[in-house]
N, C-alpha and C positions, 0 to 999 in steps of 0.2 A: 537339467535345471539351467545350465548355461545357455543352451539353444533357446529354451523358453524365455530366458531373461533377455537375450538379444532380440528375439522376435517381439517381445513386449515393449522393448525400447525403441523399435523402429519409428513410431510416430514422433517420439522425442528427438531421435537422431535426425530424422528428416527436417524437423523444425530448425534445429541448430544449423544443419548444412544449408537449408534454403535461406534462412534469415541472415546468417553470417557469411557463408561461403558463396552462395549464388546471388546474394543481395536482392532476394525476392521480396516483394511487398507482402505485408502480413495478410491482407485480404485475399491474396492468391495462395500463399504457402499454407495457411491454416485450413482452408477447405480441402486441400490435397491431403493434409495430415488426417483429416476426418475420414476421407475415402479410404486411406490405408488402414485406419482403425476399424472401420466397418468391415472391410474384407477380412482382416485378421480375426475379428470377433466372430464372424460367421463361419469361417473355414478352418481356423486353427484352434480357437477356444470353444467352438461348437455351440455358440449361443443361438437361440432361436431367432429367426428373422424378425418376428413381432417384438421380441425383447430388445433387439438391437435398435429397431426403429423407434420404439417408445422411449428407450433410454436417451436416444439422440434428441427426441422431441422435448423430453424433460430438460435436457441441457439448453435447448433453444429457449424454453420458458424461463429458466433461471437467468439466462443471458439478458433477456428483454426486461424481466421484472424479478429482481430489483436492479441488476448491475448496469445495464445500458441506461435505464431510467435515471439512476443517480448520476451517471457520468454526463449524460445530456444536460441534466439539471445544473450540474456544477459548471460546465462550460458555458451554458446559457446565462448563468448568473454573471460570469466574468464578461461575456460578450455584451450583455445589457449595460453593465457599468462603463464599458468602452463606448458603446453607442451613445450614452447620455453625456459623454465627455467628463464624467466624474472620475475616471481613471487618472486624469491629469491632476486632480486634487489629491488623490491617494498617493500618487508619485511624490507630490510636494511634501505630504506628511511623512512618508517613509524616509525620504532623503533629508528631512529635518533632524532625524535621529542620527544618520550618518550618510554621507554620499559614497562611502567606501563600499565597492561592490561585494567585497568579502563579508563585511558586516551585514549587508542587506541579504545576502544568501543565507547567512546564519539565522537571521531573524525570520525570513520568509520561508525558505525551503526546509530548514531544520526545526525551528521553534514553532512557527505557525503551521507548517506541514504536520508536525507531530500532534498539534492540537486538533487539526482537522481529522487526522487518523483516529485519535482517541475518541472523538465525538461521533464521526460518521463512517469513516472507512470507505469501502467500496470504490476506491480510486479517487475520492475527493482530495486526498492529501497529495496527490500528484497533479490532478487537473487544475485546481484553483491556484496553488502556489506557482506552478509553471506558467499559468496564464498571467499572473501578476508580474512575474519576472520578465516575461515577454513585453508586457505593458510598460515596464521600466526601461526597455530598450536592450535587454539581454538577447544574445543570439539564440534562436529557437532550439537548435539541437543541443546547445549547452544547457539551456533551461530544462529541457527534458531529461538530460543526463544527470544533472546535479539533483533534481527532485527525486529521481529514481534511487539514487544512492542515499539521499537523506531519508527517504521513506522506507526504512528497513526496521530498525529496532523498535519504533513505536507500534509496528504492525501486530506484535504479540498481544497488545492490549487495545487493538482497534475496535471501533464500534462499541465502546463501553465494555471492553474486556472479553468480547465473545470468543476469540480463539482459545484463550487460556481457560475460561470458564467451561467451554465445550470439552477441552482436553480432560479437565478434572471430572466433569460429569460422565464422560464416556468410560472412564477408568475407575470411577468411584473414589477418587482421591480428594483430599482437602483442597479447595480452591486457594485458600490462603497459602498453604505449603507449596502448591504447584506454582503459584504466582511469585512467591519469594525465590524459588529455585530458578524460575525464568529470568528474573532480574539479575540474580547472581551470575548466571551464564551470559547474559547480555552485557554485563557491566563494562567489560573492556571495550567492546565496540561502541557502546553508548558514548564513551569518552573519545574514542578514535574517530567516530563518524563525523563530528564537527570539523576535525582536522582534515578529513578527506574532502569535505565540500569546500573548505577554505582553500586547500591546495589545488583542487580542480579549478576553482575560480581564478586563483593567482596564475596558474599555468596558462589558462585560457587568455588571461589578460597580459601575458608576457613577463611573468616573474622570472628572474634570472637564478635565484637561489634562496636559501633559508633567510638571508639578510632582508629579503623583501617581505618577510612575514613577522619579523621580530616584534614589531609594535602591537601585533594583535594575537600573539601566541597565548598570552595569559587570558585574554578575553575568550579565545577559542577553548582553552582548557576548562575555564569556569562554565562555559556554555554546556559542556558535557557533564561536568561534575554536578552542576545545579539541576541537571535533568535526572541523573541516575540516583542521587541521594534521596530526593523526595519520592522518586519512583519506587525505590526499595521500601522506604518507610510506609508508603501507601499500600503496597502489596502485602507487607508483613502485618500491618495493624488494621487496615481497612478492608482490603480484599482485591480482587482482580479487575474490578470495574473501572477504577479511576487512575491507575498508575501513569498512563500516557498523558492524560488530561492534566493532572497536577504537575507532573514532571515538566511538561512543555510550557505551562504557564510560568512556573518558577524560572525555567531556562530563558524564556523571552524577557522576563523582567530583569534578570541578572545581566543578560547580554546587552540590553538597551542601556541600563544604568552604567555599566562598565565602559561601553562605547562612548557615552557622553562624558564620563569622568576622565578616561585615559586618553582618548583621541582628541577631545575638546574641539571638534570641528576642524582640526588642522587638515589642509589639503594633502592628498597623496596621488600618486600616478594611477591608483585604482579607482579614483572617484568617477562616479557616473556623470555624464555630461547632460545637464538639463538647463534650459533657459529659465531664468528667474524673472517673472513678470512684475515682481516687487509688491504684489498685493498680499496683504496679510489674510490668513484664513481665520474665519470665525468658528466658534464651537458648532453653530448650526450648520455651516458648510461641511465640517468634518463629519457630523452625524449623518447628514443627507448623503454624502459621498459613500460612506461605509454602510449605509442602511441595509442594502441587501445582504451583506456578509454578517452584520450584527443580527439581523432577523434569522438568518440561517443558524447561527450559533444559539440564539435564544430558543428557537423552535426545537432544535435537536436536544437541547438541555432539558427543557420542560416536558418533552415527550419521552425522555429516556426512562430506563428502569429505575433511575434515582427518584422519579416522581411517579410512584405507582398509581396515584389517583387519576392521572392523565394518561399514563402509558397503558394501563389496563384496558380502559374502554376503547382507546384507539387501536390497540393491538387485537382486540376482539372483532374488529371489522375486517373479516378475512374470508376467503373461500378456499376449501381444500378440494383439489381435483385429482382423481386417480389418473396418472399418465403412464408411468412405467408398469409393465405387466409381468416382469420376471420375479424370481425368488427374492424375498425380503422387501418387496415393494411397499411403499407407503405413499399416501396422497401428497401431492405437491401443494404447498400453501401459498396463496397470494395474499399478502397483507396490503390492504388497499389505501389506508391513510397513514398508519404509524410506521412508515418506511422512509428512510432518508430522502429518496428521490422526490417523493410527493411533497415532503416538508420543504425541501430546497426550492422546488418549483413555486410553491405558494409564497415563500419568503422573497423570491426573486420578483414575482409579479407585484407584491406589495411594495417592495423596494423600488421597483421601476416607477410605480405610481407616485411614491414619495419624491422621486427625482423628476416628477412632472413629465414623464414619458407617456404619450398617448397610448391607449390600450391596443390600438391597431398596430402601432410600431412595435410594441412588446411582442405581439404574436408573430410579427414578421421576423424579429430577431430570433424567436424560438424556432420558426420554420427554417431559417437560414442555418441555425445551429444543427438541426436534424440533418439537413442536406450536407453540411460540413462533416458530420460524423458518420455518414452512411457507410463508408468503407470500414470504419472502426467497428460499427455495429456488426457487419458481416464477420470481421475477424473474431470478435468476442463470442458471437453465436457459434462459430465453428470450433473455437477453443473449448467452450463449455460442453458442447455436444461430444467432442472427442474425450474430454475428461469423464463425462458420465458413462460413455460406452466402455472406456478403459477400466473404470471402477467396477461397473456392474458385471463385465465379462470375466474379471479376475486378472486382467493384464497388469494393473497397478500393483496388485498383491503379489504377483509373480516377480516383479522387480524387487520389491521389498524382501520377499522370502529368500531370493538368491543372495542379496547383500548380507542378510542375517546369517545365512548358511555358510558363507565363505570367510566371514570375519572372526567368528568365535569370540574369544576373550578380548579381542581388539574392537569389538563391536561399538563401544562408546565413541570411538574415533569417527565412525560413520553414521551414528544415530542422527545427528543434525542433517546430514546429507539426505537421508530418507525424508525428513520433514520438508527439505527444500524441493525434492522431486515432487512431493504432493502439491506444493504451491506452484511450481513451474507448470505442472499439467493443468491444475484447476484455476490458478490465478487467485486462490483464496487460502489464507492461513487457517481459517475455520474448517474448510474442507479437508485440508491436510490433517487437522486434529481428528476429524471424523474418520478419515481413512486409516491413519497409522498409530493413533494414541494407544489403542488396545494392543497392537503388535509390539509397541515399545514396552508397554507394561508387562506383557507376557514374556518378552525376551529378558527383561530385567529379572523376573522371578526365576527363569530358567538358568540364567548366568550368575545369580546371586548378587545382582547390582541393584541399588536403590531404585525402585520402580518410579517414584515421583521424579527422580533426577532425570531418568531417560524420557519420561513423558514431557518434562519441561524442555529437554533437548530437542524433541520433535517440534515443539512450538517455536523454539529459538531458531532452529534450522529453517523453518517455514518462512521466517522473516527475510532470510537471505534469498530464498527462491523468488521473492517479490521483485528483486532487481531485474531478473532476466525473464520473468513470466511474459509470454506473448500478450496476455491480457493487459498487464501493467504498461508494457511498451506501447500497445495500441492506444491506451488512455493518454500516455504522454504525447504521442504524435498528434492525437486529436486536439489536445489542449494547446499545442504549440504550432498547429497548422503545418505539420511536417509529415502528414500521412504519405506512405510510400517510402519513407526513409527509416523504417524499422531496423533494417540490417545495419545501418550506420550507427544507430543508437546501441544496438546489441553488442557490436564490436567494441564500443567505448565502455560499456558497463560490465562486461563479462569478467574482466580481471578483478573487479571489486567483489563480484559474487564469489569467486574463488577465494579471495582473502577472507571474506566473512565465514565461509564454510570451513576453511582450514582452522581459523581461530576458534570457532565454535566447537569443532571436533576435538581440538587440544584441550579446551576448557572442560568439555564434557568428560574426557578421558582422565585427565589429571585432577580436575576439580572434585570428582566423585570421591577420590581417596582423601583429598585434603579437607574439603568442607564437610562431606558426610562422615568420613572416617574420623 
């Protein structure tokens, strides 16, 4: 089992070494990982050639539609707002709340990023906030890093709760109970995460010690508490679909109000430097500047499962295509209209027209965005093909089985780690739920541990895996125009991944006895 575990881990080990040790670009390292996976699946896991090839093709299909589609759409929306010069107005509005970079990061990366994750997912929560931070003048590598760290805990309820709902459906557990356990296990890090993004920002801007943070510590604390309390109440009494959405809205409102009341616009050494042209913004100016983003949020909301009268017909416009040929194969479904990428593209085009951008220029911005993201698309296609082949061949399951076999009664300590491996490999918390939720449930029954608690731990751990997933890092580099610097970002964020996984493991181990017991 140990040898099989090491062999199954080879693509992951290669990615870690290539990206962090060899400083290799993602669009080079990830295709090599795919080649390693194909060779192992064929000669060690004895999978048929046709099954390996079709598994990889299914990965390519998933990478293009919906993942690359939604990422291109999100970055295109940002690029279009920059092209029409409306980003300057957005900067002015954001800095009217506070010029303090730490507060801006709380609002944009943590609050707004959580909202985008809850509504759309698929990388939008990194791409759009990171782009806005760059537009405000933040250093690109920093913007990518801070958005990756911020986009952790909301992932459990991304895309209207899909990861948690999927985990409950796969195991036959109550979505309400599973969602409640997920929030309980996330709670500590929901409060800690705002402090992390604030301290990362302060350190980047030259903070000398805790004294440089004292005036915003209460705001930061309340930014976490105002997220987690509504999140738990929503999960407990409404369900798994809206915790991230409602939590992030409450968080942004509380953060903005407290920043206005406590800081009162007083200058600090962390203030962003922007020239004031002295012109007052009208309500019309504000609406026009934000129109693409407003339309994105409106379209995602009215077409979500919360509005079945619209969601149903749009979701039915789809095609199911048989791709994978192996055991357990099911057709891959392309949803043509009711998918975030298409909705964001439509919103961006309408928003561009509202901003009086000629249609020819809009298409040029779209083409330039696709060219800008070409290397990112290669990276994501390779990652998803690798994930599919690892999953179908049994390599991913071999990794999980070994961890379960060697930990015994200490298994809850590593249950979140398994969820994080699923997300590291696939880039998706939902895929991690599909891969490992049943394993977590069965292990719970075998060890006499609450099954829902371990299934929740898988989803919780999957949120940590997002920080270091090659797919997430590729999205961050695309949004901040730092493609080729994936290794630099990975080395900056990996310590936060370790922190999240360790805390989640301890919460899972001790919390099961305290909360469930």
